[in-house]
KEKE-3310 file (N, C-alpha, C; in steps of 0.2 Angstrom, whole numbers, plus 5000, padded with zeros to 4 digits):
npx = (5283:5290:5290:5288:5274:5271:5257:5254:5258:5251:5252:5244:5241:5251:5251:5240:5235:5224:5210:5202:5188:5183:5168:5158:5151:5147:5159:5168:5162:5165:5179:5180:5173:5181:5193:5189:5187:5200:5206:5206:5199:5183:5183:5194:5191:5184:5170:5164:5148:5135:5121:5111:5103:5110:5122:5117:5114:5127:5134:5126:5128:5142:5147:5156:5163:5153:5152:5147:5157:5171:5184:5185:5185:5197:5207:5220:5220:5229:5228:5220:5206:5200:5185:5175:5164:5172:5170:5170:5182:5192:5186:5185:5198:5203:5196:5201:5215:5223:5221:5227:5239:5258:5265:5253:5245:5237:5224:5217:5202:5196:5191:5201:5209:5225:5240:5247:5238:5232:5244:5247:5238:5239:5249:5266:5276:5266:5262:5254:5243:5236:5222:5214:5199:5187:5169:5166:5173:5165:5160:5171:5178:5185:5196:5210:5220:5236:5245:5259:5262:5274:5279:5276:5281:5288:5284:5272:5264:5263:5256:5243:5240:5238:5227:5217:5217:5207:5197:5199:5209:5225:5235:5251:5254:5262:5259:5256:5249:5237:5225:5223:5221:5209:5201:5201:5200:5193:5181:5178:5169:5156:5157:5156:5144:5136:5139:5134:5120:5117:5119:5109:5098:5099:5097:5083:5078:5080:5071:5071:5066:5067:5072:5079:5088:5096:5101:5109:5118:5125:5131:5139:5148:5154:5160:5169:5178:5183:5189:5199:5207:5211:5217:5227:5230:5231:5218:5215:5219:5211:5199:5200:5200:5186:5181:5177:5181:5172:5161:5147:5152:5162:5155:5147:5157:5163:5153:5153:5166:5164:5154:5162:5165:5177:5185:5176:5177:5191:5190:5181:5188:5198:5191:5186:5198:5203:5193:5194:5206:5202:5193:5202:5210:5201:5196:5208:5211:5204:5191:5181:5170:5163:5154:5162:5159:5153:5148:5156:5162:5163:5161)
npy = (4893:4908:4924:4933:4930:4924:4929:4922:4910:4901:4893:4881:4877:4877:4878:4883:4898:4908:4914:4928:4935:4949:4955:4946:4943:4938:4935:4935:4925:4915:4914:4910:4898:4891:4890:4882:4870:4868:4864:4872:4873:4875:4882:4889:4900:4916:4927:4942:4951:4962:4960:4952:4941:4936:4932:4922:4913:4910:4904:4893:4886:4884:4883:4892:4905:4920:4938:4955:4964:4971:4974:4965:4953:4954:4955:4945:4937:4928:4929:4942:4944:4956:4960:4969:4982:4992:5006:5006:5002:5011:5016:5004:5000:5010:5007:4994:4995:4996:4984:4974:4963:4963:4956:4950:4944:4953:4952:4957:4956:4965:4975:4985:4992:4996:4988:4997:5006:5000:4998:5011:5014:5005:4997:5000:4989:4979:4964:4964:4956:4956:4951:4945:4938:4928:4925:4911:4905:4902:4890:4882:4883:4894:4908:4915:4929:4933:4945:4952:4965:4978:4972:4959:4942:4928:4917:4922:4924:4911:4906:4912:4907:4894:4896:4899:4889:4879:4885:4885:4889:4897:4910:4919:4936:4951:4966:4977:4972:4969:4976:4972:4959:4959:4964:4953:4939:4942:4950:4941:4930:4936:4939:4927:4922:4931:4927:4914:4916:4923:4914:4904:4912:4913:4900:4899:4907:4899:4890:4881:4875:4886:4880:4869:4875:4883:4873:4866:4877:4880:4867:4866:4877:4873:4861:4865:4873:4863:4855:4863:4865:4852:4847:4857:4863:4877:4889:4893:4883:4872:4878:4878:4865:4862:4869:4866:4867:4878:4875:4875:4880:4889:4898:4904:4909:4918:4928:4932:4938:4948:4956:4962:4955:4950:4962:4969:4963:4966:4979:4980:4974:4983:4994:4989:4987:5001:5007:5000:5006:5019:5018:5014:5026:5035:5030:5029:5043:5047:5050:5040:5034:5026:5014:5003:4989:4982:4970:4960:4962:4973:4974)
npz = (5051:5046:5038:5022:5012:4996:4987:4975:4977:4987:5003:5004:4992:4980:4967:4963:4965:4975:4968:4962:4955:4948:4944:4939:4925:4909:4903:4914:4921:4912:4914:4927:4927:4918:4926:4936:4929:4925:4936:4948:4964:4971:4983:4982:4975:4972:4968:4962:4962:4957:4958:4970:4966:4955:4961:4970:4960:4954:4965:4968:4956:4955:4967:4973:4983:4984:4983:4985:4988:4982:4987:4998:4991:4983:4992:4998:4987:4975:4961:4953:4943:4932:4926:4923:4916:4903:4907:4920:4926:4931:4943:4950:4951:4960:4971:4975:4976:4988:4993:4985:4986:4987:4972:4968:4954:4942:4931:4916:4907:4900:4886:4876:4886:4890:4898:4904:4909:4920:4928:4931:4941:4951:4964:4963:4953:4952:4943:4928:4917:4901:4893:4878:4876:4868:4864:4861:4871:4881:4879:4879:4867:4864:4859:4867:4868:4876:4884:4892:4905:4910:4922:4922:4922:4913:4921:4926:4915:4911:4921:4920:4907:4911:4919:4909:4901:4899:4893:4879:4865:4869:4866:4865:4863:4857:4866:4858:4847:4851:4848:4835:4836:4844:4834:4825:4831:4843:4840:4830:4831:4829:4816:4810:4815:4808:4794:4795:4797:4785:4776:4779:4777:4764:4760:4764:4754:4743:4745:4756:4772:4787:4798:4793:4784:4793:4801:4791:4787:4799:4802:4791:4792:4804:4800:4790:4797:4806:4797:4792:4804:4807:4795:4793:4782:4770:4768:4755:4747:4751:4747:4733:4730:4731:4721:4706:4689:4680:4687:4700:4712:4709:4701:4711:4720:4712:4711:4724:4725:4716:4722:4732:4744:4751:4751:4760:4772:4775:4777:4787:4798:4800:4804:4816:4823:4823:4831:4843:4847:4848:4859:4869:4870:4874:4887:4894:4895:4906:4905:4907:4919:4933:4944:4947:4949:4939:4927:4915:4897:4883:4866)
capx = (5287:5289:5292:5283:5271:5269:5250:5253:5260:5249:5255:5240:5240:5256:5250:5233:5234:5217:5207:5196:5185:5179:5163:5156:5147:5148:5166:5170:5160:5169:5186:5178:5171:5187:5198:5187:5188:5207:5209:5205:5194:5178:5185:5200:5189:5178:5168:5160:5143:5131:5114:5110:5101:5116:5126:5114:5115:5134:5135:5123:5131:5149:5149:5161:5161:5151:5151:5147:5163:5177:5190:5186:5187:5204:5212:5222:5220:5235:5226:5214:5203:5196:5180:5169:5164:5177:5169:5170:5188:5195:5184:5186:5205:5203:5193:5205:5222:5226:5219:5231:5246:5263:5265:5247:5244:5231:5222:5212:5199:5192:5193:5204:5213:5232:5242:5249:5232:5232:5250:5247:5233:5240:5255:5272:5278:5261:5262:5248:5242:5230:5219:5208:5196:5181:5164:5166:5177:5160:5159:5178:5181:5187:5203:5212:5227:5238:5251:5262:5264:5281:5282:5274:5287:5286:5280:5265:5261:5262:5250:5237:5239:5235:5220:5213:5218:5201:5192:5201:5216:5228:5241:5254:5255:5264:5253:5254:5245:5230:5219:5222:5218:5202:5197:5201:5197:5189:5175:5177:5163:5151:5157:5154:5137:5133:5139:5129:5113:5116:5119:5103:5093:5099:5094:5076:5076:5080:5065:5072:5063:5072:5076:5084:5093:5100:5105:5114:5123:5129:5135:5144:5154:5158:5164:5174:5182:5186:5194:5205:5211:5214:5222:5233:5231:5229:5211:5214:5220:5204:5193:5201:5198:5179:5179:5178:5181:5165:5156:5143:5155:5166:5150:5146:5163:5164:5148:5155:5171:5161:5151:5167:5165:5184:5187:5172:5181:5197:5188:5178:5193:5202:5186:5186:5205:5203:5188:5197:5211:5199:5190:5207:5212:5195:5196:5214:5211:5200:5184:5176:5169:5158:5154:5167:5157:5149:5150:5156:5166:5159:5165)
capy = (4896:4915:4927:4936:4925:4926:4927:4918:4903:4900:4887:4875:4875:4881:4878:4886:4903:4910:4918:4933:4937:4955:4957:4939:4943:4933:4934:4934:4918:4910:4913:4906:4890:4888:4889:4876:4865:4867:4861:4876:4871:4880:4885:4894:4905:4921:4931:4948:4953:4968:4958:4946:4935:4933:4929:4915:4908:4907:4900:4887:4883:4882:4882:4897:4911:4926:4944:4961:4968:4970:4974:4959:4948:4955:4954:4939:4933:4928:4932:4946:4945:4962:4958:4974:4985:4997:5013:5005:5000:5016:5016:4998:5000:5014:5003:4988:4996:4994:4977:4970:4962:4963:4949:4948:4945:4956:4950:4961:4954:4971:4977:4991:4995:4993:4986:5003:5009:4997:4999:5018:5014:4999:4998:4999:4982:4974:4961:4964:4953:4958:4945:4946:4932:4929:4922:4904:4903:4900:4883:4879:4883:4900:4910:4920:4931:4936:4950:4954:4971:4979:4968:4952:4938:4922:4913:4925:4923:4904:4905:4915:4902:4888:4898:4900:4883:4875:4889:4885:4891:4902:4912:4925:4941:4957:4970:4982:4968:4967:4979:4968:4952:4960:4964:4947:4934:4945:4951:4936:4926:4939:4939:4920:4922:4935:4923:4908:4919:4925:4907:4902:4916:4911:4894:4900:4910:4894:4885:4877:4878:4890:4876:4865:4880:4885:4867:4865:4882:4879:4861:4867:4881:4869:4856:4868:4874:4857:4853:4868:4864:4845:4846:4861:4866:4884:4889:4894:4876:4869:4881:4876:4858:4862:4873:4862:4872:4879:4872:4879:4884:4894:4903:4907:4913:4924:4933:4935:4943:4954:4960:4965:4952:4950:4969:4971:4960:4970:4986:4978:4972:4989:4998:4986:4989:5008:5008:4998:5011:5025:5017:5015:5033:5039:5028:5031:5050:5048:5052:5035:5033:5021:5012:4998:4983:4979:4963:4958:4966:4975:4975)
capz = (5046:5045:5032:5017:5008:4989:4986:4969:4979:4994:5006:5004:4985:4977:4959:4961:4969:4976:4962:4963:4948:4950:4939:4936:4920:4904:4902:4921:4923:4908:4917:4933:4925:4915:4931:4940:4924:4925:4943:4954:4969:4972:4989:4980:4970:4975:4963:4964:4957:4959:4960:4974:4962:4951:4966:4971:4954:4953:4971:4967:4950:4955:4974:4975:4987:4980:4987:4982:4990:4978:4992:5002:4986:4981:4998:4999:4981:4971:4955:4952:4936:4931:4921:4923:4910:4903:4910:4928:4928:4935:4950:4953:4954:4966:4977:4977:4976:4994:4994:4981:4989:4982:4969:4965:4947:4940:4924:4913:4901:4897:4879:4874:4890:4890:4904:4907:4912:4927:4931:4934:4946:4956:4968:4959:4952:4951:4937:4924:4911:4897:4889:4874:4875:4864:4867:4861:4877:4886:4878:4879:4861:4862:4858:4871:4867:4882:4884:4899:4906:4912:4928:4921:4920:4910:4925:4927:4909:4911:4926:4916:4902:4915:4921:4903:4896:4898:4889:4872:4863:4872:4862:4868:4857:4859:4867:4852:4842:4854:4845:4829:4839:4845:4828:4821:4835:4848:4836:4824:4831:4827:4809:4808:4816:4802:4788:4795:4796:4778:4772:4781:4774:4756:4760:4764:4748:4738:4746:4762:4778:4791:4803:4789:4782:4798:4803:4786:4787:4805:4801:4786:4795:4809:4797:4787:4803:4808:4792:4792:4810:4807:4790:4793:4775:4769:4766:4748:4744:4752:4743:4726:4729:4731:4715:4700:4683:4677:4692:4704:4717:4705:4700:4718:4722:4707:4713:4731:4723:4712:4728:4737:4751:4754:4753:4765:4778:4776:4779:4794:4803:4801:4808:4823:4826:4825:4836:4849:4849:4850:4865:4874:4871:4878:4893:4897:4896:4912:4904:4909:4926:4935:4951:4948:4951:4934:4925:4908:4893:4878:4860)
cpx = (5285:5292:5287:5280:5269:5262:5249:5255:5258:5251:5250:5239:5245:5255:5244:5232:5226:5215:5201:5194:5180:5175:5162:5150:5148:5155:5170:5168:5164:5176:5185:5177:5177:5192:5196:5188:5195:5210:5208:5199:5189:5180:5191:5198:5183:5177:5164:5154:5139:5124:5114:5108:5106:5121:5124:5115:5122:5136:5132:5126:5138:5151:5155:5158:5159:5150:5150:5153:5169:5183:5191:5188:5195:5209:5214:5222:5227:5234:5220:5212:5199:5191:5174:5169:5169:5176:5170:5177:5192:5193:5185:5193:5206:5201:5198:5212:5226:5225:5224:5238:5251:5264:5259:5247:5237:5230:5216:5209:5194:5195:5196:5209:5220:5234:5245:5244:5232:5238:5251:5243:5234:5247:5261:5274:5273:5261:5255:5248:5236:5228:5213:5205:5190:5175:5163:5170:5172:5159:5166:5181:5183:5194:5205:5219:5230:5244:5253:5263:5272:5283:5280:5280:5284:5282:5273:5261:5259:5256:5244:5235:5235:5228:5215:5213:5211:5196:5194:5208:5219:5235:5244:5256:5258:5258:5251:5250:5238:5224:5218:5219:5211:5198:5196:5197:5192:5182:5173:5171:5157:5151:5154:5147:5133:5133:5134:5122:5112:5115:5112:5097:5093:5096:5086:5074:5076:5075:5066:5068:5069:5076:5081:5090:5098:5105:5111:5120:5128:5134:5141:5150:5158:5162:5170:5180:5186:5191:5200:5210:5214:5219:5228:5234:5228:5222:5210:5215:5213:5199:5194:5199:5190:5177:5181:5177:5174:5159:5152:5147:5159:5161:5148:5151:5164:5159:5150:5161:5168:5157:5155:5167:5172:5186:5183:5175:5187:5195:5185:5183:5197:5197:5186:5192:5205:5198:5191:5202:5208:5196:5196:5210:5207:5196:5202:5215:5208:5193:5179:5176:5163:5158:5159:5165:5152:5151:5150:5161:5161:5164:5161)
cpy = (4903:4918:4930:4930:4928:4924:4922:4911:4901:4893:4880:4873:4879:4882:4882:4892:4905:4915:4922:4936:4943:4957:4950:4940:4937:4931:4932:4927:4913:4909:4909:4899:4887:4886:4883:4870:4863:4865:4866:4873:4876:4885:4890:4900:4910:4925:4937:4949:4959:4965:4952:4940:4932:4930:4922:4910:4905:4903:4893:4883:4880:4881:4886:4902:4917:4932:4950:4966:4966:4970:4968:4953:4948:4954:4947:4934:4934:4930:4935:4947:4951:4961:4963:4977:4991:5003:5012:5003:5005:5016:5010:4998:5004:5011:4998:4989:4994:4987:4972:4970:4962:4956:4947:4949:4948:4955:4954:4957:4959:4974:4984:4994:4992:4992:4992:5007:5006:4998:5006:5018:5009:5000:4996:4992:4977:4971:4961:4960:4954:4952:4948:4940:4933:4924:4914:4901:4900:4892:4879:4879:4890:4901:4916:4922:4935:4940:4952:4961:4972:4974:4961:4948:4932:4917:4916:4924:4915:4902:4907:4910:4896:4890:4898:4893:4879:4879:4889:4886:4897:4904:4918:4929:4947:4962:4975:4978:4967:4970:4975:4962:4953:4960:4958:4941:4936:4946:4946:4932:4929:4939:4932:4919:4925:4931:4917:4911:4921:4919:4904:4905:4914:4905:4894:4903:4905:4889:4881:4879:4881:4885:4872:4869:4882:4879:4866:4870:4881:4873:4862:4871:4877:4864:4859:4870:4869:4854:4857:4866:4857:4844:4851:4864:4873:4884:4890:4887:4872:4871:4879:4869:4857:4865:4870:4867:4872:4876:4877:4883:4890:4900:4907:4912:4919:4930:4936:4940:4949:4959:4963:4962:4952:4957:4972:4969:4964:4976:4985:4978:4979:4994:4996:4988:4996:5010:5006:5003:5017:5024:5017:5022:5037:5037:5030:5038:5051:5050:5046:5035:5028:5019:5006:4991:4980:4973:4963:4963:4968:4976:4979)
cpz = (5046:5039:5028:5013:5001:4988:4980:4971:4986:4996:5005:4997:4981:4970:4958:4966:4970:4971:4964:4956:4950:4944:4935:4931:4915:4904:4909:4923:4919:4911:4923:4932:4922:4921:4935:4935:4924:4931:4949:4958:4970:4978:4988:4976:4973:4969:4965:4959:4960:4962:4964:4970:4958:4955:4968:4966:4953:4959:4970:4961:4951:4962:4976:4979:4982:4985:4982:4983:4986:4982:4995:4997:4984:4986:4999:4993:4978:4964:4955:4945:4936:4925:4921:4917:4909:4907:4918:4930:4933:4942:4953:4956:4959:4972:4980:4977:4982:4996:4990:4984:4984:4979:4966:4958:4945:4932:4921:4907:4898:4891:4879:4879:4891:4897:4908:4911:4920:4931:4934:4940:4952:4959:4963:4959:4951:4944:4934:4918:4907:4893:4885:4872:4870:4866:4866:4867:4882:4885:4877:4872:4859:4860:4863:4870:4873:4881:4891:4899:4908:4917:4927:4918:4916:4914:4926:4921:4909:4916:4923:4911:4905:4917:4915:4899:4895:4894:4881:4871:4866:4868:4866:4862:4861:4860:4862:4847:4845:4851:4838:4831:4840:4839:4824:4825:4840:4845:4831:4825:4828:4819:4806:4809:4810:4796:4789:4794:4789:4774:4773:4777:4766:4755:4760:4757:4742:4740:4752:4768:4782:4795:4799:4787:4787:4801:4798:4786:4793:4805:4796:4788:4800:4806:4793:4792:4805:4803:4791:4798:4809:4801:4790:4786:4774:4766:4759:4745:4745:4748:4736:4725:4728:4724:4709:4694:4680:4681:4695:4709:4714:4704:4706:4720:4718:4709:4720:4730:4720:4717:4733:4744:4754:4756:4759:4772:4780:4780:4786:4799:4805:4805:4815:4826:4828:4830:4843:4852:4851:4857:4871:4875:4875:4885:4897:4899:4903:4911:4906:4916:4927:4942:4952:4950:4946:4932:4917:4904:4887:4872:4855)
residu = (MET:THR:GLY:THR:THR:ASP:PRO:THR:GLU:PRO:THR:ASP:SER:PRO:HIS:ARG:PRO:ARG:LEU:ALA:VAL:LEU:GLY:ALA:GLY:VAL:MET:GLY:GLU:THR:VAL:LEU:SER:GLY:ALA:LEU:ALA:GLY:GLY:TRP:GLU:PRO:GLY:GLU:VAL:VAL:ALA:THR:VAL:ARG:ARG:PRO:ALA:ARG:GLY:ASP:GLU:LEU:ALA:GLU:ARG:TYR:GLY:VAL:GLU:VAL:THR:ALA:ASP:ASN:VAL:THR:ALA:ALA:ARG:GLY:ALA:GLY:VAL:VAL:VAL:VAL:ALA:VAL:LYS:PRO:LYS:ASP:VAL:ASP:ALA:LEU:LEU:ALA:GLN:VAL:ARG:ASP:ALA:VAL:ALA:PRO:GLY:THR:VAL:VAL:VAL:SER:VAL:VAL:VAL:GLY:LEU:PRO:THR:ALA:PHE:TYR:GLU:GLN:ARG:LEU:PRO:ALA:GLY:THR:PRO:VAL:VAL:ARG:VAL:MET:PRO:ASN:THR:PRO:SER:VAL:VAL:GLY:ALA:GLY:VAL:SER:ALA:VAL:SER:GLY:GLY:ALA:SER:ALA:THR:GLN:GLU:HIS:LEU:ALA:LEU:VAL:GLU:ARG:LEU:LEU:ALA:ALA:THR:GLY:LEU:VAL:VAL:ARG:VAL:ALA:GLU:LYS:ASP:GLN:ASP:ALA:VAL:GLY:ALA:LEU:SER:GLY:SER:GLY:PRO:ALA:TYR:VAL:PHE:TYR:VAL:VAL:ASP:ALA:LEU:ALA:GLU:ALA:GLY:VAL:LEU:LEU:GLY:LEU:THR:ARG:ALA:THR:ALA:LEU:GLU:LEU:ALA:THR:ALA:THR:VAL:ARG:GLY:ALA:ALA:THR:MET:LEU:ALA:GLU:THR:GLY:GLU:HIS:PRO:ALA:LEU:LEU:ARG:GLU:ARG:VAL:SER:SER:PRO:GLY:GLY:THR:THR:VAL:ALA:ALA:LEU:ARG:ARG:LEU:ASP:ALA:GLY:GLY:VAL:ARG:ALA:ALA:PHE:LEU:ASP:ALA:LEU:GLU:ALA:ALA:ARG:ASP:ARG:SER:ALA:GLU:LEU:ALA:ALA:THR:LEU:SER:SER:GLY:SER:GLY:SER:GLY:SER:GLY:SER:GLY:ALA:GLY:THR:ALA:ARG)
# end
């Protein structure tokens, strides 16, 4: 059979295009492991790393091809995942531009950078999908928000959703909302860890051992989240059911309100959203530079 081959539909696996993960740090590895859990075969995946020891670790753990050469990895891939540090993206795209075949879907899991940043540096018409994942994706309980660029079709978005399905919840959002998503669910796990740590410290103050306090705090947050998800009820209603008139919970919630906890969360998310926009503006202006083969994302 002759003719042009669409890299997103290879002849040997029409539903699983060859995947290249450029920068297999924490989030890059999460995408890699999620793809394997979602049906990709190890022979259909290649990852890039800087350190040989890291490459040996990934090859042993997943059985995938690992290389330090981004160009080799990108060439022939139907999906290229960019998972390097924000400052390294510009140099990386310059490296792989000519290796990205027509129709290849470029997926960014890098915080802050809009799809337009990639489109300006890749061949015209390259479909770009921006993804905002979070760290619980590592354990299959994450949230990933996806947005398509100018050339990304519904089929491209569906492909990326399949790629990420095993990492947790995947939702589509308008790209203009990605900074808000990053502030809420992208940075959100850190807020939860902060709350759990504070609850545990309070337990210690009340006389519990550190181990017991942390176990109780962790299980309480897990249980509350499960209850929210499984009942589908509004958190305010669930909170009211725990709050007996004149009881201990009402007294505690009154102190939290007096301490401005709710307002502090509002301010915190606004600060995170604004910082994301600042980072995007700085990086898009061309002030960021790097070697282009780093690993991971930063928030």
